[in-house]
PDB file of N, H, CA, C and O in Angstrom:
ATOM      1  N   UNK A   1      16.918 -19.703 -15.949  1.00  0.00           N
ATOM      2  CA  UNK A   1      16.065 -19.071 -16.925  1.00  0.00           C
ATOM      3  C   UNK A   1      15.104 -18.125 -16.201  1.00  0.00           C
ATOM      4  O   UNK A   1      14.524 -18.489 -15.178  1.00  0.00           O
ATOM      5  N   UNK A   2      14.939 -16.923 -16.727  1.00  0.00           N
ATOM      6  H   UNK A   2      15.411 -16.627 -17.558  1.00  0.00           H
ATOM      7  CA  UNK A   2      14.068 -15.925 -16.122  1.00  0.00           C
ATOM      8  C   UNK A   2      12.605 -16.279 -16.349  1.00  0.00           C
ATOM      9  O   UNK A   2      12.228 -16.789 -17.405  1.00  0.00           O
ATOM     10  N   UNK A   3      11.799 -16.001 -15.351  1.00  0.00           N
ATOM     11  H   UNK A   3      12.104 -15.587 -14.493  1.00  0.00           H
ATOM     12  CA  UNK A   3      10.365 -16.244 -15.460  1.00  0.00           C
ATOM     13  C   UNK A   3       9.679 -15.056 -16.123  1.00  0.00           C
ATOM     14  O   UNK A   3      10.081 -13.909 -15.930  1.00  0.00           O
ATOM     15  N   UNK A   4       8.656 -15.338 -16.895  1.00  0.00           N
ATOM     16  H   UNK A   4       8.330 -16.271 -17.052  1.00  0.00           H
ATOM     17  CA  UNK A   4       7.813 -14.305 -17.465  1.00  0.00           C
ATOM     18  C   UNK A   4       6.528 -14.282 -16.669  1.00  0.00           C
ATOM     19  O   UNK A   4       5.749 -15.235 -16.718  1.00  0.00           O
ATOM     20  N   UNK A   5       6.294 -13.202 -15.933  1.00  0.00           N
ATOM     21  H   UNK A   5       6.926 -12.428 -15.893  1.00  0.00           H
ATOM     22  CA  UNK A   5       5.105 -13.092 -15.093  1.00  0.00           C
ATOM     23  C   UNK A   5       4.197 -11.993 -15.604  1.00  0.00           C
ATOM     24  O   UNK A   5       4.651 -11.047 -16.249  1.00  0.00           O
ATOM     25  N   UNK A   6       2.924 -12.121 -15.316  1.00  0.00           N
ATOM     26  H   UNK A   6       2.555 -12.889 -14.793  1.00  0.00           H
ATOM     27  CA  UNK A   6       1.948 -11.077 -15.580  1.00  0.00           C
ATOM     28  C   UNK A   6       1.426 -10.605 -14.230  1.00  0.00           C
ATOM     29  O   UNK A   6       1.138 -11.410 -13.344  1.00  0.00           O
ATOM     30  N   UNK A   7       1.307  -9.284 -14.088  1.00  0.00           N
ATOM     31  H   UNK A   7       1.541  -8.630 -14.808  1.00  0.00           H
ATOM     32  CA  UNK A   7       0.902  -8.689 -12.819  1.00  0.00           C
ATOM     33  C   UNK A   7      -0.395  -7.915 -12.952  1.00  0.00           C
ATOM     34  O   UNK A   7      -0.723  -7.409 -14.025  1.00  0.00           O
ATOM     35  N   UNK A   8      -1.117  -7.828 -11.872  1.00  0.00           N
ATOM     36  H   UNK A   8      -0.850  -8.239 -11.000  1.00  0.00           H
ATOM     37  CA  UNK A   8      -2.269  -6.952 -11.752  1.00  0.00           C
ATOM     38  C   UNK A   8      -1.936  -5.957 -10.653  1.00  0.00           C
ATOM     39  O   UNK A   8      -1.242  -6.290  -9.692  1.00  0.00           O
ATOM     40  N   UNK A   9      -2.435  -4.731 -10.797  1.00  0.00           N
ATOM     41  H   UNK A   9      -2.999  -4.460 -11.577  1.00  0.00           H
ATOM     42  CA  UNK A   9      -2.204  -3.706  -9.784  1.00  0.00           C
ATOM     43  C   UNK A   9      -3.537  -3.247  -9.215  1.00  0.00           C
ATOM     44  O   UNK A   9      -4.530  -3.138  -9.934  1.00  0.00           O
ATOM     45  N   UNK A  10      -3.545  -2.983  -7.933  1.00  0.00           N
ATOM     46  H   UNK A  10      -2.738  -3.071  -7.349  1.00  0.00           H
ATOM     47  CA  UNK A  10      -4.697  -2.369  -7.287  1.00  0.00           C
ATOM     48  C   UNK A  10      -4.209  -1.156  -6.509  1.00  0.00           C
ATOM     49  O   UNK A  10      -3.086  -1.143  -6.006  1.00  0.00           O
ATOM     50  N   UNK A  11      -5.047  -0.151  -6.414  1.00  0.00           N
ATOM     51  H   UNK A  11      -5.959  -0.162  -6.823  1.00  0.00           H
ATOM     52  CA  UNK A  11      -4.718   1.025  -5.622  1.00  0.00           C
ATOM     53  C   UNK A  11      -5.476   0.962  -4.311  1.00  0.00           C
ATOM     54  O   UNK A  11      -6.632   0.540  -4.264  1.00  0.00           O
ATOM     55  N   UNK A  12      -4.810   1.386  -3.245  1.00  0.00           N
ATOM     56  H   UNK A  12      -3.871   1.729  -3.283  1.00  0.00           H
ATOM     57  CA  UNK A  12      -5.458   1.451  -1.950  1.00  0.00           C
ATOM     58  C   UNK A  12      -4.801   2.529  -1.116  1.00  0.00           C
ATOM     59  O   UNK A  12      -3.742   3.044  -1.475  1.00  0.00           O
ATOM     60  N   UNK A  13      -5.419   2.868  -0.014  1.00  0.00           N
ATOM     61  H   UNK A  13      -6.279   2.449   0.279  1.00  0.00           H
ATOM     62  CA  UNK A  13      -4.888   3.881   0.899  1.00  0.00           C
ATOM     63  C   UNK A  13      -4.667   3.240   2.255  1.00  0.00           C
ATOM     64  O   UNK A  13      -5.595   2.725   2.877  1.00  0.00           O
ATOM     65  N   UNK A  14      -3.420   3.280   2.701  1.00  0.00           N
ATOM     66  H   UNK A  14      -2.665   3.699   2.195  1.00  0.00           H
ATOM     67  CA  UNK A  14      -3.087   2.818   4.042  1.00  0.00           C
ATOM     68  C   UNK A  14      -3.056   4.009   4.977  1.00  0.00           C
ATOM     69  O   UNK A  14      -2.679   5.108   4.569  1.00  0.00           O
ATOM     70  N   UNK A  15      -3.447   3.808   6.223  1.00  0.00           N
ATOM     71  H   UNK A  15      -3.753   2.916   6.555  1.00  0.00           H
ATOM     72  CA  UNK A  15      -3.463   4.903   7.192  1.00  0.00           C
ATOM     73  C   UNK A  15      -2.723   4.500   8.465  1.00  0.00           C
ATOM     74  O   UNK A  15      -2.600   3.321   8.796  1.00  0.00           O
ATOM     75  N   UNK A  16      -2.239   5.517   9.161  1.00  0.00           N
ATOM     76  H   UNK A  16      -2.339   6.475   8.892  1.00  0.00           H
ATOM     77  CA  UNK A  16      -1.524   5.284  10.412  1.00  0.00           C
ATOM     78  C   UNK A  16      -1.505   6.564  11.237  1.00  0.00           C
ATOM     79  O   UNK A  16      -1.524   7.665  10.688  1.00  0.00           O
ATOM     80  N   UNK A  17      -1.469   6.417  12.523  1.00  0.00           N
ATOM     81  H   UNK A  17      -1.453   5.522  12.969  1.00  0.00           H
ATOM     82  CA  UNK A  17      -1.289   7.552  13.415  1.00  0.00           C
ATOM     83  C   UNK A  17       0.177   7.813  13.713  1.00  0.00           C
ATOM     84  O   UNK A  17       0.509   8.771  14.411  1.00  0.00           O
ATOM     85  N   UNK A  18       1.074   6.951  13.178  1.00  0.00           N
ATOM     86  H   UNK A  18       0.805   6.172  12.611  1.00  0.00           H
ATOM     87  CA  UNK A  18       2.506   7.040  13.491  1.00  0.00           C
ATOM     88  C   UNK A  18       3.325   7.755  12.427  1.00  0.00           C
ATOM     89  O   UNK A  18       4.027   8.721  12.726  1.00  0.00           O
ATOM     90  N   UNK A  19       3.237   7.273  11.155  1.00  0.00           N
ATOM     91  H   UNK A  19       2.667   6.489  10.911  1.00  0.00           H
ATOM     92  CA  UNK A  19       4.116   7.799  10.108  1.00  0.00           C
ATOM     93  C   UNK A  19       3.627   7.384   8.728  1.00  0.00           C
ATOM     94  O   UNK A  19       2.758   6.522   8.596  1.00  0.00           O
ATOM     95  N   UNK A  20       4.201   8.011   7.697  1.00  0.00           N
ATOM     96  H   UNK A  20       4.907   8.711   7.805  1.00  0.00           H
ATOM     97  CA  UNK A  20       3.892   7.618   6.325  1.00  0.00           C
ATOM     98  C   UNK A  20       4.360   6.187   6.060  1.00  0.00           C
ATOM     99  O   UNK A  20       3.657   5.408   5.416  1.00  0.00           O
ATOM    100  N   UNK A  21       5.548   5.845   6.558  1.00  0.00           N
ATOM    101  H   UNK A  21       6.119   6.477   7.081  1.00  0.00           H
ATOM    102  CA  UNK A  21       6.074   4.490   6.357  1.00  0.00           C
ATOM    103  C   UNK A  21       5.153   3.458   6.992  1.00  0.00           C
ATOM    104  O   UNK A  21       4.902   2.406   6.404  1.00  0.00           O
ATOM    105  N   UNK A  22       4.654   3.747   8.175  1.00  0.00           N
ATOM    106  H   UNK A  22       4.858   4.601   8.653  1.00  0.00           H
ATOM    107  CA  UNK A  22       3.743   2.813   8.829  1.00  0.00           C
ATOM    108  C   UNK A  22       2.419   2.723   8.077  1.00  0.00           C
ATOM    109  O   UNK A  22       1.813   1.653   8.020  1.00  0.00           O
ATOM    110  N   UNK A  23       1.967   3.827   7.504  1.00  0.00           N
ATOM    111  H   UNK A  23       2.460   4.696   7.550  1.00  0.00           H
ATOM    112  CA  UNK A  23       0.735   3.803   6.713  1.00  0.00           C
ATOM    113  C   UNK A  23       0.897   2.880   5.505  1.00  0.00           C
ATOM    114  O   UNK A  23      -0.014   2.117   5.182  1.00  0.00           O
ATOM    115  N   UNK A  24       2.058   2.945   4.832  1.00  0.00           N
ATOM    116  H   UNK A  24       2.798   3.564   5.094  1.00  0.00           H
ATOM    117  CA  UNK A  24       2.325   2.059   3.697  1.00  0.00           C
ATOM    118  C   UNK A  24       2.365   0.605   4.173  1.00  0.00           C
ATOM    119  O   UNK A  24       1.801  -0.276   3.525  1.00  0.00           O
ATOM    120  N   UNK A  25       3.022   0.358   5.291  1.00  0.00           N
ATOM    121  H   UNK A  25       3.480   1.074   5.818  1.00  0.00           H
ATOM    122  CA  UNK A  25       3.096  -1.004   5.840  1.00  0.00           C
ATOM    123  C   UNK A  25       1.720  -1.541   6.190  1.00  0.00           C
ATOM    124  O   UNK A  25       1.427  -2.710   5.941  1.00  0.00           O
ATOM    125  N   UNK A  26       0.876  -0.701   6.764  1.00  0.00           N
ATOM    126  H   UNK A  26       1.114   0.249   6.966  1.00  0.00           H
ATOM    127  CA  UNK A  26      -0.476  -1.126   7.121  1.00  0.00           C
ATOM    128  C   UNK A  26      -1.285  -1.471   5.874  1.00  0.00           C
ATOM    129  O   UNK A  26      -2.054  -2.432   5.876  1.00  0.00           O
ATOM    130  N   UNK A  27      -1.111  -0.684   4.802  1.00  0.00           N
ATOM    131  H   UNK A  27      -0.486   0.097   4.800  1.00  0.00           H
ATOM    132  CA  UNK A  27      -1.807  -0.972   3.553  1.00  0.00           C
ATOM    133  C   UNK A  27      -1.390  -2.306   2.958  1.00  0.00           C
ATOM    134  O   UNK A  27      -2.235  -3.084   2.516  1.00  0.00           O
ATOM    135  N   UNK A  28      -0.085  -2.572   2.944  1.00  0.00           N
ATOM    136  H   UNK A  28       0.602  -1.939   3.303  1.00  0.00           H
ATOM    137  CA  UNK A  28       0.422  -3.838   2.412  1.00  0.00           C
ATOM    138  C   UNK A  28      -0.028  -5.004   3.297  1.00  0.00           C
ATOM    139  O   UNK A  28      -0.419  -6.060   2.798  1.00  0.00           O
ATOM    140  N   UNK A  29       0.032  -4.801   4.600  1.00  0.00           N
ATOM    141  H   UNK A  29       0.350  -3.943   5.005  1.00  0.00           H
ATOM    142  CA  UNK A  29      -0.381  -5.853   5.538  1.00  0.00           C
ATOM    143  C   UNK A  29      -1.839  -6.233   5.312  1.00  0.00           C
ATOM    144  O   UNK A  29      -2.183  -7.415   5.287  1.00  0.00           O
ATOM    145  N   UNK A  30      -2.690  -5.233   5.147  1.00  0.00           N
ATOM    146  H   UNK A  30      -2.412  -4.273   5.167  1.00  0.00           H
ATOM    147  CA  UNK A  30      -4.117  -5.508   4.932  1.00  0.00           C
ATOM    148  C   UNK A  30      -4.357  -6.173   3.581  1.00  0.00           C
ATOM    149  O   UNK A  30      -5.149  -7.110   3.482  1.00  0.00           O
ATOM    150  N   UNK A  31      -3.677  -5.693   2.541  1.00  0.00           N
ATOM    151  H   UNK A  31      -3.033  -4.932   2.622  1.00  0.00           H
ATOM    152  CA  UNK A  31      -3.838  -6.283   1.208  1.00  0.00           C
ATOM    153  C   UNK A  31      -3.439  -7.748   1.209  1.00  0.00           C
ATOM    154  O   UNK A  31      -4.045  -8.557   0.507  1.00  0.00           O
ATOM    155  N   UNK A  32      -2.430  -8.095   1.987  1.00  0.00           N
ATOM    156  H   UNK A  32      -1.937  -7.438   2.558  1.00  0.00           H
ATOM    157  CA  UNK A  32      -1.936  -9.477   2.012  1.00  0.00           C
ATOM    158  C   UNK A  32      -2.943 -10.450   2.629  1.00  0.00           C
ATOM    159  O   UNK A  32      -2.789 -11.664   2.489  1.00  0.00           O
ATOM    160  N   UNK A  33      -3.962  -9.937   3.303  1.00  0.00           N
ATOM    161  H   UNK A  33      -4.086  -8.952   3.417  1.00  0.00           H
ATOM    162  CA  UNK A  33      -4.979 -10.810   3.877  1.00  0.00           C
ATOM    163  C   UNK A  33      -5.938 -11.348   2.822  1.00  0.00           C
ATOM    164  O   UNK A  33      -6.543 -12.403   3.013  1.00  0.00           O
ATOM    165  N   UNK A  34      -6.082 -10.625   1.703  1.00  0.00           N
ATOM    166  H   UNK A  34      -5.591  -9.768   1.548  1.00  0.00           H
ATOM    167  CA  UNK A  34      -7.052 -11.055   0.685  1.00  0.00           C
ATOM    168  C   UNK A  34      -6.431 -11.266  -0.694  1.00  0.00           C
ATOM    169  O   UNK A  34      -7.075 -11.846  -1.569  1.00  0.00           O
ATOM    170  N   UNK A  35      -5.199 -10.811  -0.908  1.00  0.00           N
ATOM    171  H   UNK A  35      -4.676 -10.340  -0.198  1.00  0.00           H
ATOM    172  CA  UNK A  35      -4.523 -10.982  -2.196  1.00  0.00           C
ATOM    173  C   UNK A  35      -3.329 -11.906  -2.028  1.00  0.00           C
ATOM    174  O   UNK A  35      -2.628 -11.852  -1.018  1.00  0.00           O
ATOM    175  N   UNK A  36      -3.100 -12.760  -3.031  1.00  0.00           N
ATOM    176  H   UNK A  36      -3.670 -12.804  -3.851  1.00  0.00           H
ATOM    177  CA  UNK A  36      -1.943 -13.663  -3.008  1.00  0.00           C
ATOM    178  C   UNK A  36      -0.866 -13.140  -3.959  1.00  0.00           C
ATOM    179  O   UNK A  36      -1.140 -12.323  -4.838  1.00  0.00           O
ATOM    180  N   UNK A  37       0.333 -13.616  -3.772  1.00  0.00           N
ATOM    181  H   UNK A  37       0.555 -14.280  -3.058  1.00  0.00           H
ATOM    182  CA  UNK A  37       1.466 -13.343  -4.664  1.00  0.00           C
ATOM    183  C   UNK A  37       1.842 -11.869  -4.746  1.00  0.00           C
ATOM    184  O   UNK A  37       2.244 -11.391  -5.807  1.00  0.00           O
ATOM    185  N   UNK A  38       1.714 -11.140  -3.631  1.00  0.00           N
ATOM    186  H   UNK A  38       1.387 -11.528  -2.769  1.00  0.00           H
ATOM    187  CA  UNK A  38       2.136  -9.740  -3.615  1.00  0.00           C
ATOM    188  C   UNK A  38       3.640  -9.677  -3.830  1.00  0.00           C
ATOM    189  O   UNK A  38       4.394 -10.390  -3.168  1.00  0.00           O
ATOM    190  N   UNK A  39       4.076  -8.828  -4.750  1.00  0.00           N
ATOM    191  H   UNK A  39       3.463  -8.249  -5.288  1.00  0.00           H
ATOM    192  CA  UNK A  39       5.505  -8.716  -5.048  1.00  0.00           C
ATOM    193  C   UNK A  39       6.069  -7.321  -4.824  1.00  0.00           C
ATOM    194  O   UNK A  39       7.251  -7.193  -4.505  1.00  0.00           O
ATOM    195  N   UNK A  40       5.271  -6.273  -4.979  1.00  0.00           N
ATOM    196  H   UNK A  40       4.311  -6.377  -5.238  1.00  0.00           H
ATOM    197  CA  UNK A  40       5.818  -4.922  -4.864  1.00  0.00           C
ATOM    198  C   UNK A  40       4.716  -3.910  -4.574  1.00  0.00           C
ATOM    199  O   UNK A  40       3.529  -4.191  -4.741  1.00  0.00           O
ATOM    200  N   UNK A  41       5.135  -2.731  -4.139  1.00  0.00           N
ATOM    201  H   UNK A  41       6.099  -2.502  -4.004  1.00  0.00           H
ATOM    202  CA  UNK A  41       4.205  -1.609  -3.992  1.00  0.00           C
ATOM    203  C   UNK A  41       4.899  -0.336  -4.444  1.00  0.00           C
ATOM    204  O   UNK A  41       6.127  -0.257  -4.475  1.00  0.00           O
ATOM    205  N   UNK A  42       4.099   0.653  -4.791  1.00  0.00           N
ATOM    206  H   UNK A  42       3.101   0.589  -4.766  1.00  0.00           H
ATOM    207  CA  UNK A  42       4.604   1.943  -5.260  1.00  0.00           C
ATOM    208  C   UNK A  42       3.788   3.036  -4.574  1.00  0.00           C
ATOM    209  O   UNK A  42       2.558   3.008  -4.615  1.00  0.00           O
ATOM    210  N   UNK A  43       4.459   3.993  -3.949  1.00  0.00           N
ATOM    211  H   UNK A  43       5.458   4.016  -3.915  1.00  0.00           H
ATOM    212  CA  UNK A  43       3.763   5.102  -3.307  1.00  0.00           C
ATOM    213  C   UNK A  43       3.360   6.113  -4.375  1.00  0.00           C
ATOM    214  O   UNK A  43       4.202   6.597  -5.131  1.00  0.00           O
ATOM    215  N   UNK A  44       2.069   6.429  -4.432  1.00  0.00           N
ATOM    216  H   UNK A  44       1.385   6.036  -3.817  1.00  0.00           H
ATOM    217  CA  UNK A  44       1.525   7.352  -5.417  1.00  0.00           C
ATOM    218  C   UNK A  44       1.307   8.735  -4.813  1.00  0.00           C
ATOM    219  O   UNK A  44       1.651   9.742  -5.433  1.00  0.00           O
ATOM    220  N   UNK A  45       0.739   8.793  -3.614  1.00  0.00           N
ATOM    221  H   UNK A  45       0.460   7.975  -3.111  1.00  0.00           H
ATOM    222  CA  UNK A  45       0.445  10.058  -2.935  1.00  0.00           C
ATOM    223  C   UNK A  45       0.674   9.910  -1.442  1.00  0.00           C
ATOM    224  O   UNK A  45       0.532   8.830  -0.869  1.00  0.00           O
ATOM    225  N   UNK A  46       1.028  11.015  -0.840  1.00  0.00           N
ATOM    226  H   UNK A  46       1.144  11.892  -1.305  1.00  0.00           H
ATOM    227  CA  UNK A  46       1.127  11.061   0.618  1.00  0.00           C
ATOM    228  C   UNK A  46       0.334  12.280   1.080  1.00  0.00           C
ATOM    229  O   UNK A  46       0.482  13.375   0.538  1.00  0.00           O
ATOM    230  N   UNK A  47      -0.497  12.076   2.076  1.00  0.00           N
ATOM    231  H   UNK A  47      -0.618  11.187   2.516  1.00  0.00           H
ATOM    232  CA  UNK A  47      -1.284  13.175   2.626  1.00  0.00           C
ATOM    233  C   UNK A  47      -1.624  12.826   4.072  1.00  0.00           C
ATOM    234  O   UNK A  47      -1.274  11.753   4.563  1.00  0.00           O
ATOM    235  N   UNK A  48      -2.297  13.730   4.733  1.00  0.00           N
ATOM    236  H   UNK A  48      -2.581  14.602   4.334  1.00  0.00           H
ATOM    237  CA  UNK A  48      -2.659  13.452   6.117  1.00  0.00           C
ATOM    238  C   UNK A  48      -3.864  14.248   6.545  1.00  0.00           C
ATOM    239  O   UNK A  48      -4.371  15.102   5.817  1.00  0.00           O
ATOM    240  N   UNK A  49      -4.311  13.943   7.750  1.00  0.00           N
ATOM    241  H   UNK A  49      -3.899  13.249   8.341  1.00  0.00           H
ATOM    242  CA  UNK A  49      -5.455  14.630   8.336  1.00  0.00           C
ATOM    243  C   UNK A  49      -4.954  15.449   9.526  1.00  0.00           C
ATOM    244  O   UNK A  49      -4.135  14.988  10.320  1.00  0.00           O
ATOM    245  N   UNK A  50      -5.464  16.662   9.624  1.00  0.00           N
ATOM    246  H   UNK A  50      -6.130  17.036   8.978  1.00  0.00           H
ATOM    247  CA  UNK A  50      -5.089  17.574  10.707  1.00  0.00           C
ATOM    248  C   UNK A  50      -6.260  17.699  11.659  1.00  0.00           C
ATOM    249  O   UNK A  50      -7.408  17.852  11.242  1.00  0.00           O
ATOM    250  N   UNK A  51      -5.955  17.632  12.940  1.00  0.00           N
ATOM    251  H   UNK A  51      -5.022  17.508  13.280  1.00  0.00           H
ATOM    252  CA  UNK A  51      -6.979  17.798  13.967  1.00  0.00           C
ATOM    253  C   UNK A  51      -6.404  18.653  15.081  1.00  0.00           C
ATOM    254  O   UNK A  51      -5.345  18.339  15.627  1.00  0.00           O
ATOM    255  N   UNK A  52      -7.083  19.710  15.414  1.00  0.00           N
ATOM    256  H   UNK A  52      -7.942  19.965  14.971  1.00  0.00           H
ATOM    257  CA  UNK A  52      -6.648  20.637  16.480  1.00  0.00           C
ATOM    258  C   UNK A  52      -5.241  21.152  16.232  1.00  0.00           C
ATOM    259  O   UNK A  52      -4.457  21.299  17.170  1.00  0.00           O
ATOM    260  N   UNK A  53      -4.914  21.428  14.966  1.00  0.00           N
ATOM    261  H   UNK A  53      -5.551  21.309  14.205  1.00  0.00           H
ATOM    262  CA  UNK A  53      -3.618  21.997  14.622  1.00  0.00           C
ATOM    263  C   UNK A  53      -2.459  21.013  14.634  1.00  0.00           C
ATOM    264  O   UNK A  53      -1.302  21.424  14.544  1.00  0.00           O
ATOM    265  N   UNK A  54      -2.748  19.727  14.743  1.00  0.00           N
ATOM    266  H   UNK A  54      -3.688  19.393  14.816  1.00  0.00           H
ATOM    267  CA  UNK A  54      -1.697  18.713  14.769  1.00  0.00           C
ATOM    268  C   UNK A  54      -1.996  17.613  13.754  1.00  0.00           C
ATOM    269  O   UNK A  54      -3.145  17.408  13.362  1.00  0.00           O
ATOM    270  N   UNK A  55      -0.952  16.916  13.339  1.00  0.00           N
ATOM    271  H   UNK A  55      -0.019  17.083  13.657  1.00  0.00           H
ATOM    272  CA  UNK A  55      -1.143  15.770  12.442  1.00  0.00           C
ATOM    273  C   UNK A  55      -1.848  14.668  13.223  1.00  0.00           C
ATOM    274  O   UNK A  55      -1.354  14.185  14.242  1.00  0.00           O
ATOM    275  N   UNK A  56      -3.014  14.287  12.717  1.00  0.00           N
ATOM    276  H   UNK A  56      -3.416  14.679  11.889  1.00  0.00           H
ATOM    277  CA  UNK A  56      -3.798  13.256  13.393  1.00  0.00           C
ATOM    278  C   UNK A  56      -3.687  11.908  12.697  1.00  0.00           C
ATOM    279  O   UNK A  56      -3.843  10.864  13.331  1.00  0.00           O
ATOM    280  N   UNK A  57      -3.417  11.927  11.387  1.00  0.00           N
ATOM    281  H   UNK A  57      -3.290  12.775  10.872  1.00  0.00           H
ATOM    282  CA  UNK A  57      -3.345  10.671  10.646  1.00  0.00           C
ATOM    283  C   UNK A  57      -2.507  10.858   9.388  1.00  0.00           C
ATOM    284  O   UNK A  57      -2.616  11.873   8.699  1.00  0.00           O
ATOM    285  N   UNK A  58      -1.674   9.871   9.100  1.00  0.00           N
ATOM    286  H   UNK A  58      -1.586   9.047   9.660  1.00  0.00           H
ATOM    287  CA  UNK A  58      -0.895   9.830   7.868  1.00  0.00           C
ATOM    288  C   UNK A  58      -1.622   8.905   6.901  1.00  0.00           C
ATOM    289  O   UNK A  58      -2.099   7.837   7.286  1.00  0.00           O
ATOM    290  N   UNK A  59      -1.699   9.327   5.642  1.00  0.00           N
ATOM    291  H   UNK A  59      -1.311  10.194   5.330  1.00  0.00           H
ATOM    292  CA  UNK A  59      -2.375   8.533   4.622  1.00  0.00           C
ATOM    293  C   UNK A  59      -1.445   8.374   3.426  1.00  0.00           C
ATOM    294  O   UNK A  59      -0.846   9.348   2.970  1.00  0.00           O
ATOM    295  N   UNK A  60      -1.323   7.164   2.922  1.00  0.00           N
ATOM    296  H   UNK A  60      -1.810   6.373   3.292  1.00  0.00           H
ATOM    297  CA  UNK A  60      -0.465   6.884   1.776  1.00  0.00           C
ATOM    298  C   UNK A  60      -1.272   6.111   0.737  1.00  0.00           C
ATOM    299  O   UNK A  60      -1.781   5.025   1.013  1.00  0.00           O
ATOM    300  N   UNK A  61      -1.382   6.681  -0.454  1.00  0.00           N
ATOM    301  H   UNK A  61      -0.969   7.563  -0.679  1.00  0.00           H
ATOM    302  CA  UNK A  61      -2.029   5.979  -1.563  1.00  0.00           C
ATOM    303  C   UNK A  61      -0.948   5.166  -2.251  1.00  0.00           C
ATOM    304  O   UNK A  61       0.065   5.711  -2.690  1.00  0.00           O
ATOM    305  N   UNK A  62      -1.169   3.847  -2.346  1.00  0.00           N
ATOM    306  H   UNK A  62      -1.992   3.405  -1.990  1.00  0.00           H
ATOM    307  CA  UNK A  62      -0.180   2.967  -2.949  1.00  0.00           C
ATOM    308  C   UNK A  62      -0.809   2.110  -4.037  1.00  0.00           C
ATOM    309  O   UNK A  62      -2.006   1.824  -4.015  1.00  0.00           O
ATOM    310  N   UNK A  63       0.019   1.713  -4.978  1.00  0.00           N
ATOM    311  H   UNK A  63       0.992   1.946  -4.995  1.00  0.00           H
ATOM    312  CA  UNK A  63      -0.341   0.674  -5.923  1.00  0.00           C
ATOM    313  C   UNK A  63       0.372  -0.590  -5.454  1.00  0.00           C
ATOM    314  O   UNK A  63       1.569  -0.568  -5.166  1.00  0.00           O
ATOM    315  N   UNK A  64      -0.371  -1.687  -5.381  1.00  0.00           N
ATOM    316  H   UNK A  64      -1.343  -1.705  -5.615  1.00  0.00           H
ATOM    317  CA  UNK A  64       0.184  -2.961  -4.967  1.00  0.00           C
ATOM    318  C   UNK A  64       0.128  -3.889  -6.179  1.00  0.00           C
ATOM    319  O   UNK A  64      -0.917  -4.023  -6.815  1.00  0.00           O
ATOM    320  N   UNK A  65       1.255  -4.529  -6.495  1.00  0.00           N
ATOM    321  H   UNK A  65       2.104  -4.420  -5.978  1.00  0.00           H
ATOM    322  CA  UNK A  65       1.315  -5.447  -7.625  1.00  0.00           C
ATOM    323  C   UNK A  65       1.376  -6.881  -7.165  1.00  0.00           C
ATOM    324  O   UNK A  65       2.112  -7.224  -6.239  1.00  0.00           O
ATOM    325  N   UNK A  66       0.594  -7.716  -7.821  1.00  0.00           N
ATOM    326  H   UNK A  66      -0.004  -7.438  -8.573  1.00  0.00           H
ATOM    327  CA  UNK A  66       0.634  -9.140  -7.491  1.00  0.00           C
ATOM    328  C   UNK A  66       0.618  -9.969  -8.773  1.00  0.00           C
ATOM    329  O   UNK A  66      -0.012  -9.607  -9.767  1.00  0.00           O
ATOM    330  N   UNK A  67       1.332 -11.092  -8.715  1.00  0.00           N
ATOM    331  H   UNK A  67       1.844 -11.385  -7.907  1.00  0.00           H
ATOM    332  CA  UNK A  67       1.444 -12.007  -9.856  1.00  0.00           C
ATOM    333  C   UNK A  67       0.145 -12.747 -10.077  1.00  0.00           C
ATOM    334  O   UNK A  67      -0.449 -13.264  -9.130  1.00  0.00           O
ATOM    335  N   UNK A  68      -0.301 -12.803 -11.316  1.00  0.00           N
ATOM    336  H   UNK A  68       0.181 -12.383 -12.085  1.00  0.00           H
ATOM    337  CA  UNK A  68      -1.472 -13.605 -11.647  1.00  0.00           C
ATOM    338  C   UNK A  68      -1.063 -15.068 -11.726  1.00  0.00           C
ATOM    339  O   UNK A  68       0.011 -15.393 -12.231  1.00  0.00           O
ATOM    340  N   UNK A  69      -1.910 -15.934 -11.233  1.00  0.00           N
ATOM    341  H   UNK A  69      -2.783 -15.670 -10.823  1.00  0.00           H
ATOM    342  CA  UNK A  69      -1.627 -17.371 -11.248  1.00  0.00           C
ATOM    343  C   UNK A  69      -1.984 -17.965 -12.602  1.00  0.00           C
ATOM    344  O   UNK A  69      -2.859 -17.459 -13.304  1.00  0.00           O
ATOM    345  N   UNK A  70      -1.301 -19.040 -12.959  1.00  0.00           N
ATOM    346  H   UNK A  70      -0.589 -19.451 -12.389  1.00  0.00           H
ATOM    347  CA  UNK A  70      -1.601 -19.730 -14.216  1.00  0.00           C
ATOM    348  C   UNK A  70      -2.932 -20.437 -14.140  1.00  0.00           C
ATOM    349  O   UNK A  70      -3.350 -21.071 -15.108  1.00  0.00           O
TER     350      UNK A  70
END
């Protein structure tokens, strides 16, 4: 039998000096320290910071969904 779950979403920005994928991973990793029952994430925006003509930081705005407890 399928479960009926209710979710809450929060938006956050993950950052990385390596890549957009790593920025998303860093955001999820940090969220998991304070939120329980994380089930999914959705990338909303991708942007970065430029310093001295080079990419200095990747930034990913994500929505993270987590199941509400009974």
